[in-house]
N, C-alpha and C positions, 0 to 999 in steps of 0.2 A: 881484632877489630877497632881497636879504638886509637890508635896511633896517630900520629901527625899526618897531614894529607888526607885523612879519610874524611869523604864528605858525609855528614851526619844528617839523617831526616828522620822525620816522625811521621806516624799514620796511624789515625784514630777510628775506632767503630763506635758508634752510639746507637745502642737499643732501646727500644721502648721496655715499661717495666716487664711485662711477659714474654720478651725476647723473640716475640714474633715477627719483628719489622728492625732493620737495620739503615741506619741514614747513611745514603752514598750520593756522590755528585756524578752526573753524565758530564765529563768535563767537554768544554767548548772551545775553549781557548787555551789548551794546555801549553807550556813551554816545551815540551818534549811531545814531539809530533806522533809517537806511539800511541799516547794516552787520548786525543782527541777522539769523541765519540765513544769513549770507554767509562764505565762506572768503577769507582774506586772509593776509598774512605777518603776523608780530609785529612791534610796534613802538608807537610812542606819541610824546608830546611831549619835547621838549628842554626842560630844566628850568634856569632861570637862566642862568649862564654855563658852564654844561656843554657840552662838543663833542659833536657829532653822533656821532661814534665812542663816547664814554663813554655818551652816552644809548641806543644802540644795545645796550652789552653789558646796562646796567641793565635796560632795557624788557625784553629778550629774556628774561633771568633771572626779572625779576617774572611775566610773562606765562606763562612755561613752568613757573613755580613751582618753581625752583630749578636749573634746566641753566646753565650759566654757559658762555659762550662767548667768548671776546676775540680772535680772528682773522678780524673781520669786514674785507670789501673794499669800498669803496665803489666802485659801478659807475654812478651817475648821481644826477639829480634831476628831481623834477617841481615844478609850481608853479603859481600863479596869483595873481590880486590879494589880497594879505594873507597867503598862505600857500606854504609850502615842504616838501617831504618829501625828506629825502635818503635814498638807497636803496644798500642794503650786500646783499652774497651772501657765503657760506662752505660750506665743505664740513666734513662730521665723520664719525667712526665710533663717535662715542661714545654716540650714540643706535641703539638696536638697532630692525632693519627692519621690525618689527612695532609699533613704538611707537605707542600713543595713550592719552591722559591726558586726564581731564576736568578743567578748571581753572574759577577763577572768572571766566575770560574767553569759554570754551566749550570744544569738543573739539578738541585739539591732536594731529595725526596726520599721517603720511606721505600724500603724495597722488602718484599717478603723473604724472611731467612731459611726457608724451606724450598724456595724457587728463585734463587737469584738472576736477575736477568741474564739474557743470553751476552749482552753487552759488557760484562764484568770482566776486570781484567782478571786471567785465568787464575794468579795466586790467592784471590780472594776466595774461590772454591774450598782452599784449606785455610785460610785467615779468619774469615768469618765464623765458621763452625768453631775453630779453636778459642776464638774470642768469646763465643756463647759458652763454649766450656767452661772458661775460666770464670766467668759470671755466675754460672749455675753451680759452681764448686767454690764460691769464695773462702768459705770456712773449713777448708781441708787443704793439706799439705801440697797439693799440686805444683808442680814445677814449673816454670816459664818456659815456653820455645824458644830455641835458638838455630837457625838455620844459616850456614854459611854456604855460599854458591861460588863455585870456580869455573 
């Protein structure tokens, strides 16, 4: 999945410290029509020789319009023919629990991890719990998830 011609992207999930909330964006101006009106994590394309981690830091700061988070943890990847998404997660106490911000991407806000919005992109029903699991088990030898979709 990492050869030439592969479109590389990143997707990140920020949780509050007790992992009860995850920051999602309800995309209103998505470049891909299928994402409009849907909730997703924040992320985007890996540019040039950029590492996935550097792309995650940059994309989150751009999409949140100014919030910089550097302590991302890679927890897996998903991909298919010609594309790969590297998955990241982290926790923060820098963003207040009632945070909600309208950005050019859409509404960025906290969502309850035990009851994700009905408008969430369906793969988040697996990815958010997987990210939460990774954060709950940071000091274990859990392996990352890798899914290839054909």
